[in-house]
C-alpha positions as CSV (number, residue, x, y, z in Angstrom):
1,M,-14.7,25.2,-14.2
2,K,-14.4,22.1,-12.0
3,K,-17.7,20.2,-11.1
4,L,-18.1,21.0,-7.2
5,I,-16.7,18.0,-5.2
6,S,-19.1,15.7,-3.3
7,R,-17.5,15.1,-0.4
8,M,-19.7,12.6,1.4
9,T,-18.3,9.5,0.3
10,V,-14.6,10.5,1.1
11,I,-15.6,11.5,4.5
12,T,-17.5,8.4,5.3
13,A,-14.3,6.4,4.0
14,V,-12.1,8.7,6.3
15,A,-14.5,8.4,9.4
16,L,-14.6,4.4,8.8
17,A,-10.9,4.5,8.7
18,N,-10.8,5.7,12.4
19,T,-13.0,3.4,14.2
20,G,-10.8,1.3,15.6
21,L,-10.6,-1.5,12.8
22,A,-7.2,-3.0,14.0
23,A,-5.1,-1.8,17.1
24,E,-3.6,1.6,17.2
25,G,-0.1,2.5,17.2
26,E,3.2,2.0,15.4
27,A,2.9,-0.7,12.9
28,K,4.3,-4.0,13.8
29,P,5.1,-6.6,11.0
30,G,2.7,-9.3,11.0
31,L,0.1,-7.3,13.1
32,Q,-2.4,-6.9,10.0
33,Q,-2.1,-10.8,9.0
34,Q,-4.3,-11.6,12.4
35,T,-7.3,-9.6,11.0
36,A,-10.1,-11.5,9.2
37,I,-11.6,-9.8,6.2
38,A,-14.1,-10.4,3.6
39,G,-15.6,-13.4,3.1
40,G,-13.7,-15.1,6.5
41,K,-10.4,-14.9,4.7
42,S,-7.5,-13.9,6.8
43,V,-5.1,-11.2,5.1
44,K,-2.5,-13.9,5.3
45,E,-5.0,-16.1,2.8
46,V,-5.1,-13.2,0.4
47,Q,-1.3,-12.9,0.7
48,E,-0.9,-16.1,-0.2
49,E,-3.2,-15.6,-3.3
50,F,-1.3,-12.8,-4.2
51,L,1.7,-14.9,-4.2
52,K,0.1,-17.5,-6.7
53,L,0.2,-15.2,-9.5
54,K,3.7,-14.9,-9.6
55,F,4.5,-12.4,-12.2
56,G,3.3,-8.8,-13.0
57,M,3.8,-5.8,-15.2
58,F,4.5,-2.7,-14.0
59,L,3.7,0.5,-16.2
60,H,5.7,3.6,-15.6
61,F,3.6,6.1,-17.7
62,N,3.1,9.8,-16.8
63,M,4.1,13.1,-16.8
64,A,7.9,12.3,-16.8
65,T,7.2,9.9,-19.8
66,Y,7.1,13.5,-22.1
67,T,9.6,15.4,-19.9
68,G,12.3,13.2,-18.6
69,E,12.1,14.9,-15.6
70,E,11.3,12.1,-12.8
71,W,12.6,14.3,-10.0
72,V,10.5,17.4,-11.0
73,T,11.1,21.0,-9.8
74,G,7.8,22.4,-11.0
75,Y,4.2,21.7,-12.5
76,R,4.7,21.0,-16.2
77,D,1.9,22.2,-18.2
78,P,-1.2,19.5,-18.8
79,S,-0.5,20.2,-22.3
80,T,2.6,18.2,-22.4
81,F,0.8,14.9,-21.7
82,D,0.2,14.2,-25.1
83,P,0.2,10.8,-26.8
84,G,-1.0,12.0,-30.4
85,G,-4.0,9.8,-30.0
86,K,-5.4,7.0,-28.2
87,I,-3.3,5.2,-26.0
88,D,-3.1,1.4,-26.9
89,T,-3.8,-0.3,-23.7
90,D,-4.9,-3.4,-25.5
91,Q,-1.5,-3.8,-26.7
92,W,0.4,-3.5,-22.9
93,A,-2.6,-6.3,-22.1
94,D,-1.8,-8.5,-24.8
95,A,2.1,-8.3,-24.1
96,A,1.6,-8.9,-20.3
97,K,-0.5,-12.0,-21.2
98,S,1.8,-13.3,-23.9
99,A,4.6,-13.3,-21.0
100,G,2.6,-15.2,-18.9
101,M,2.0,-12.5,-16.4
102,K,-1.0,-12.2,-14.1
103,Y,-1.5,-8.8,-13.1
104,A,-0.5,-5.3,-13.9
105,V,0.3,-2.1,-11.9
106,L,0.2,1.6,-13.5
107,T,1.7,4.7,-12.0
108,V,-1.9,6.9,-11.8
109,K,-0.2,9.5,-9.9
110,H,3.9,9.6,-10.0
111,V,6.2,12.5,-8.6
112,A,5.3,15.2,-10.9
113,G,1.7,15.3,-9.4
114,F,-0.3,14.5,-12.5
115,C,-3.2,12.3,-12.3
116,L,-4.4,9.8,-15.0
117,W,-7.8,9.6,-14.0
118,D,-10.6,12.5,-13.7
119,S,-10.1,13.6,-10.0
120,K,-12.7,15.4,-7.9
121,Y,-10.0,17.0,-5.8
122,T,-7.6,18.7,-8.7
123,T,-7.7,20.0,-12.5
124,Y,-3.9,18.6,-12.9
125,D,-5.3,15.4,-14.4
126,V,-5.9,14.1,-17.9
127,M,-9.2,15.9,-18.3
128,N,-7.9,19.3,-18.0
129,P,-9.0,21.4,-20.5
130,K,-5.4,22.0,-22.0
131,C,-4.6,18.3,-21.7
132,P,-4.9,16.7,-25.3
133,Y,-5.9,13.0,-24.1
134,Q,-9.0,13.8,-22.5
135,R,-9.7,10.2,-21.7
136,D,-9.5,8.2,-18.1
137,L,-6.5,6.3,-18.7
138,V,-7.1,4.4,-15.6
139,A,-10.6,3.0,-16.7
140,Q,-9.2,2.3,-20.0
141,F,-5.9,0.4,-18.5
142,I,-8.5,-1.6,-16.1
143,E,-10.7,-2.5,-19.1
144,S,-7.9,-3.7,-21.3
145,F,-6.5,-5.9,-18.4
146,K,-9.6,-7.2,-17.0
147,S,-10.8,-8.3,-20.5
148,R,-8.0,-10.5,-20.9
149,G,-8.3,-12.3,-17.4
150,L,-5.6,-10.1,-15.5
151,K,-5.8,-8.4,-12.6
152,V,-5.2,-4.6,-11.9
153,G,-3.5,-2.8,-9.2
154,L,-2.8,1.2,-8.9
155,Y,0.7,2.8,-8.1
156,Y,0.3,6.1,-5.9
157,C,3.4,8.0,-5.0
158,W,3.0,9.8,-1.7
159,R,5.1,12.8,-0.8
160,H,7.7,12.3,2.1
161,P,8.1,15.1,4.3
162,G,11.7,14.3,4.3
163,F,11.9,15.6,0.7
164,G,12.9,19.2,2.2
165,D,12.8,21.8,-0.4
166,P,9.0,22.2,-0.7
167,N,9.5,23.8,-4.6
168,K,11.0,20.3,-5.7
169,H,9.5,17.2,-6.1
170,K,6.1,18.2,-5.9
171,V,4.4,14.9,-5.9
172,L,1.2,16.6,-5.3
173,P,-1.3,18.5,-7.3
174,P,-1.1,22.4,-7.4
175,E,-4.4,22.0,-5.2
176,C,-2.1,20.8,-2.5
177,D,1.6,22.3,-3.4
178,P,3.8,21.1,-0.7
179,A,5.1,24.4,-0.8
180,T,2.0,26.1,0.5
181,H,0.3,23.4,2.4
182,S,1.1,21.7,5.6
183,A,2.1,17.8,6.2
184,E,-1.1,17.2,7.5
185,E,-3.0,18.9,4.7
186,Q,-0.8,16.9,2.6
187,K,-1.4,13.8,4.0
188,Q,-5.4,14.4,4.2
189,F,-5.3,15.4,0.5
190,Q,-3.5,12.0,-0.5
191,M,-6.0,9.7,1.9
192,K,-8.7,11.6,0.1
193,Q,-7.6,10.7,-3.5
194,I,-6.9,7.0,-2.2
195,A,-10.4,7.1,-1.1
196,E,-11.7,8.1,-4.7
197,L,-9.5,5.6,-6.6
198,L,-10.6,2.7,-4.7
199,E,-14.3,3.6,-4.7
200,K,-14.0,4.8,-8.2
201,Y,-12.2,1.2,-9.4
202,P,-13.7,-1.7,-7.9
203,D,-11.6,-3.8,-10.2
204,C,-8.3,-3.0,-8.3
205,F,-7.0,-5.6,-6.2
206,Y,-4.1,-4.3,-5.0
207,F,-2.6,-0.4,-4.1
208,W,0.9,0.2,-4.6
209,N,1.9,2.6,-1.9
210,D,5.4,4.4,-2.8
211,A,5.7,4.9,-0.1
212,Y,3.8,5.4,3.0
213,D,5.7,4.9,6.2
214,P,6.0,5.9,10.0
215,Q,7.0,9.4,8.8
216,I,3.7,9.8,7.4
217,G,1.2,7.6,9.4
218,T,1.0,3.9,10.7
219,A,0.1,1.0,8.6
220,E,-3.1,0.8,10.5
221,E,-4.2,3.8,9.2
222,V,-4.0,3.5,5.8
223,L,-5.1,-0.1,5.9
224,K,-8.0,0.6,7.8
225,L,-8.9,3.4,5.4
226,G,-8.5,0.8,2.2
227,R,-10.5,-2.0,4.0
228,S,-13.3,0.4,5.2
229,I,-14.0,0.7,1.0
230,R,-12.6,-2.6,-0.2
231,P,-12.5,-5.2,2.3
232,T,-10.0,-7.5,0.3
233,I,-7.9,-4.8,-0.7
234,L,-3.8,-5.8,-0.3
235,A,-1.6,-2.6,0.2
236,S,2.1,-2.5,-0.5
237,S,4.9,0.2,0.6
238,N,7.9,0.6,-1.3
239,W,9.7,2.5,1.8
240,W,11.4,6.0,0.9
241,N,14.6,4.6,3.0
242,W,16.4,2.5,0.8
243,G,18.0,0.3,4.0
244,K,14.4,-0.5,4.6
245,K,13.1,-1.7,1.2
246,G,12.2,-5.4,1.5
247,V,11.0,-4.9,5.4
248,P,7.4,-5.7,5.9
249,Y,5.1,-2.5,6.5
250,L,1.9,-3.1,4.7
251,D,0.4,-6.3,3.4
252,I,3.4,-6.7,0.7
253,A,6.9,-5.8,1.2
254,V,8.7,-4.6,-1.7
255,K,12.2,-4.9,-2.7
256,E,13.5,-2.5,-5.3
257,L,16.2,-3.5,-8.0
258,G,17.4,-6.3,-5.7
259,H,16.0,-9.7,-4.6
260,F,15.0,-10.4,-1.0
261,P,17.1,-12.8,0.9
262,E,17.2,-16.4,0.5
263,K,15.0,-17.2,3.8
264,N,12.6,-14.6,3.2
265,E,9.3,-15.1,4.9
266,A,7.7,-11.9,4.2
267,P,4.9,-11.9,1.4
268,G,6.8,-10.1,-1.2
269,E,7.3,-8.2,-4.6
270,T,10.4,-7.7,-6.4
271,C,10.6,-5.1,-8.6
272,F,13.1,-4.6,-11.9
273,S,12.7,-2.9,-15.1
274,L,13.0,-4.8,-18.3
275,C,15.2,-1.6,-19.9
276,G,17.2,-0.6,-16.9
277,R,14.7,2.7,-15.9
278,W,11.3,3.4,-14.5
279,F,10.4,5.6,-17.5
280,W,10.7,5.2,-21.2
281,D,13.0,7.6,-23.1
282,A,14.9,8.0,-26.4
283,T,18.0,6.8,-25.3
284,I,16.9,3.1,-24.5
285,R,18.4,0.4,-26.7
286,D,18.4,-2.8,-25.0
287,Y,15.5,-4.7,-23.2
288,G,17.8,-7.4,-22.4
289,S,16.9,-11.1,-22.8
290,A,14.3,-13.4,-22.0
291,Q,16.5,-15.9,-20.3
292,D,17.3,-12.8,-17.9
293,V,13.5,-12.3,-17.1
294,V,13.0,-15.8,-16.3
295,A,16.1,-16.5,-14.1
296,K,14.7,-13.0,-12.0
297,L,11.3,-14.5,-12.1
298,R,12.5,-18.1,-10.5
299,T,15.1,-16.2,-7.7
300,A,12.0,-14.0,-7.1
301,N,9.5,-16.6,-6.8
302,G,11.9,-19.1,-4.7
303,R,12.1,-16.2,-2.2
304,H,8.5,-15.9,-1.1
305,S,8.1,-13.2,-3.9
306,N,6.5,-12.1,-7.1
307,L,8.6,-10.3,-9.9
308,L,6.8,-7.0,-10.7
309,L,8.7,-6.3,-14.1
310,N,8.5,-2.7,-15.6
311,V,7.9,-2.3,-19.2
312,P,7.7,1.6,-19.7
313,P,5.4,2.6,-22.7
314,N,6.8,5.5,-25.0
315,K,5.5,8.8,-25.8
316,Q,2.9,7.7,-28.1
317,G,1.5,5.4,-25.5
318,K,2.8,2.1,-26.9
319,L,5.3,-0.5,-25.8
320,D,8.5,-0.6,-27.9
321,A,8.6,-3.7,-30.3
322,A,11.6,-4.9,-28.7
323,A,10.2,-4.9,-25.5
324,V,7.3,-6.8,-27.0
325,K,9.5,-9.3,-28.5
326,V,11.1,-10.2,-25.2
327,L,7.9,-10.6,-23.1
328,A,6.7,-13.0,-26.1
329,E,10.1,-14.9,-25.6
330,V,9.5,-15.1,-22.1
331,G,5.9,-16.4,-22.4
332,K,7.7,-19.4,-24.7
333,L,10.4,-20.4,-22.1
334,L,7.8,-20.5,-19.3
335,N,5.7,-22.8,-21.6
336,G,8.8,-25.0,-22.4
337,N,8.7,-23.8,-25.9
338,P,12.1,-21.9,-26.6
């Protein structure tokens, strides 16, 4: 039986999120940049610090790694998440370091609704009695990257109201199944989990929203929630609408599988995958070349954007040797040692 939920911290955070720390209403590009945050810094200054990082690792690793089903049609048994031993997050961090990356983002809850931390709001997580792993993978990920001087961000997938059939694309754990819970109930559940993550993991500097947009709520609403807990947190939003990808909504605009325009001025992040897919599968044969990665990095950086390069771990929780080799070659190229 899961321990009783202590609601006070999340209730406090949600209450603070509604105290009017920023203007109400529909999000406007640049609005949040006018707000002073911790230490007297503006959001613009923190965005500029983010852009100095230039290069990060995206780690798509969750239930889809084991099922091959990214767009789910139900809840898979927690026993499915079985790497067969301790996941080597140190290997992830070493590979990122070798490539010259400065930060990493892990998919702590993706479309399957499965959570890689011990959440107070669901048993559908790594600490479920049926899950063989029985470790807080988020804490493990953070410790590995932090110990190597790298920053960490957490990816959280929101359920979009436009998904339609509530029996598909679940996104939320069974305790808030979209087939049985209203859109508002789903939203509040997600807000509580985000507050939980920011409170539980103070080393998280960057919250990756896939995808919080006006059909769910305003930018001000989610920014107020995050900054009531972590004043310096940066938030990105990857729009569900492909036509709007790259348009500013939260602090960091996101482009997926494509570059920003040459004259882009929005603080951005460009996302590509080293192997052509988000999650690992057994058919992957090609991890591309270091030269191609460096070219993408140069283009992204030249367009006011970081490159967030996806490198998916396999079913054993390890990066394939071919991926590690390419990343090491990237680092050599960046250091002028081809």
